[in-house]
C-alpha positions in Angstrom: -21.9 -3.7 -9.3 -20.5 -1.5 -6.5 -18.9 -4.5 -4.8 -17.2 -5.5 -8.1 -15.8 -2.0 -8.6 -14.4 -1.9 -5.0 -12.8 -5.3 -5.7 -11.2 -3.9 -8.9 -9.8 -0.9 -7.1 -8.4 -3.0 -4.2 -6.7 -5.4 -6.6 -5.2 -2.4 -8.4 -3.9 -1.0 -5.1 -2.5 -4.4 -4.2 -0.8 -5.0 -7.6 0.2 -1.4 -8.4 0.8 0.1 -5.0 -0.5 3.2 -3.4 0.2 5.2 -6.6 -2.9 3.4 -8.1 -5.3 5.3 -5.9 -5.6 8.1 -3.5 -8.0 8.9 -0.6 -10.0 12.1 -1.0 -12.9 13.5 1.1 -16.2 14.0 -0.6 -18.9 16.6 0.1 -20.6 14.5 2.7 -17.4 14.1 4.7 -17.0 10.5 4.0 -13.8 9.0 2.6 -13.7 8.3 -1.1 -11.1 6.2 -2.9 -10.2 7.7 -6.2 -8.5 5.3 -8.6 -6.1 6.8 -11.0 -7.0 6.5 -14.7 -4.5 3.8 -15.5 -5.8 1.6 -12.7 -9.5 2.0 -13.4 -11.5 5.1 -14.7 -14.2 4.8 -12.1 -14.4 6.7 -8.8 -15.4 4.6 -5.8 -16.9 5.8 -2.6 -15.8 3.8 0.4 -17.7 4.7 3.6 -16.1 4.7 7.0 -18.3 1.8 8.2 -19.8 -1.2 6.5 -17.0 -1.9 4.0 -17.3 -5.3 2.4 -14.7 -7.8 3.2 -12.6 -8.7 0.1 -10.3 -11.7 -0.1 -7.8 -12.1 -2.9 -6.5 -15.4 -4.0 -4.3 -16.0 -7.1 -4.5 -19.4 -8.7 -1.2 -21.1 -9.4 0.5 -19.3 -6.5 2.9 -21.7 -4.8 2.2 -20.1 -1.4 4.2 -17.6 0.5 7.9 -17.7 0.6 10.3 -15.6 2.7 13.6 -14.0 2.1 15.3 -13.3 5.5 17.6 -10.5 6.3 21.2 -11.4 5.3 23.5 -12.2 8.2 25.9 -10.6 9.1 24.9 -7.3 7.5 27.1 -5.2 7.2 29.8 -7.8 6.5 33.5 -7.9 5.6 34.3 -11.3 4.1 31.1 -13.4 3.9 27.4 -13.1 4.4 24.6 -15.7 4.5 21.4 -15.3 2.5 18.6 -17.4 3.9 15.1 -18.1 2.5 12.2 -20.4 3.2 10.5 -22.1 0.2 7.0 -23.7 0.5 7.9 -26.3 -2.2 10.7 -27.5 -4.4 11.5 -25.1 -7.3 14.0 -23.2 -9.4 15.7 -20.4 -7.5 17.7 -17.6 -9.2 19.7 -15.5 -6.8 21.5 -12.4 -8.0 23.8 -9.8 -6.4 23.6 -6.4 -8.0 25.4 -3.1 -7.5 23.7 0.3 -7.2 23.6 0.7 -11.0 21.7 -2.5 -11.3 24.5 -4.5 -12.9 24.5 -8.2 -12.1 27.7 -9.1 -10.4 27.1 -12.7 -9.1 24.4 -15.2 -10.1 23.3 -18.6 -8.7 20.6 -20.6 -10.4 19.6 -24.0 -9.0 16.8 -26.3 -8.1 16.1 -26.1 -4.4 14.1 -28.3 -2.0 11.2 -27.2 0.2 12.2 -25.6 3.5 14.9 -23.4 4.8 17.8 -22.7 2.3 21.0 -20.7 2.7 23.4 -19.4 0.1 26.8 -18.0 1.3 28.3 -15.1 -0.6 32.0 -14.3 -0.2 31.9 -10.8 -1.6 33.2 -11.8 -5.0 31.7 -11.5 -8.5 31.2 -14.3 -11.0 34.8 -13.9 -12.3 36.2 -14.3 -8.7 37.2 -10.7 -8.2 36.7 -9.4 -4.7 34.3 -6.5 -4.7 35.0 -3.3 -2.9 33.1 -1.9 0.1 29.7 -0.5 -0.8 26.0 -1.2 -1.0 24.7 -4.2 -3.0 21.3 -5.8 -3.5 20.5 -9.4 -3.3 17.4 -10.4 -5.4 15.8 -13.9 -5.4 13.4 -15.0 -8.1 11.2 -18.0 -7.2 8.1 -19.1 -9.0 7.7 -15.8 -10.8 8.0 -13.6 -7.8 11.0 -11.5 -6.8 12.2 -10.3 -3.4 15.1 -8.0 -2.7 17.4 -7.3 0.4 20.1 -4.7 0.8 23.7 -5.8 1.6 26.4 -3.6 3.0 30.0 -4.7 2.4 32.6 -2.9 4.7 
C-alpha cells in the first residue's frame, strides 16, 4: 500500500510540477513528502535511504521528441526552428507574442527525423513584426514544447 501511495505522489509531482508536493521534516528528522490536497490527500513519508525505484511509462506515447533552440536567436530577418521527431505525425507550430496572441501558424504532416521551419519575422498576413520577444510553440502527438525568440 505504501509503495502505491509513493507512486501516486511521484506521478502527481511529474504531471503537476513541484507545486503538487513539498518536502517537510518530521519529528524523527527524516524527510517527508507532503502532497497537496489537490494532488492526493495522503501524507507520505519518504526516508533518506531505501526509497523504492519507480518507473513511469505512459501507453500511447510516441517517444521523446526534441525542440532545439532557434538559430540565430536573437535574429533580425530570419530564424530557423528545428525539431527531432521519433515518427511521422502532424505538427502544429505557432508564433505568439507576449500577450499569447497567435501571430503565425504552420500545420503540416512531417516525417520522422530532423525537421526545420524557417520564420521570416512576419505574421500570417505577411506583415513584418517589430522587435520584441516572441514564443514558438510546437504541438506534436498531444504534447507541447515552447522556446523563446528575440527579434532585434
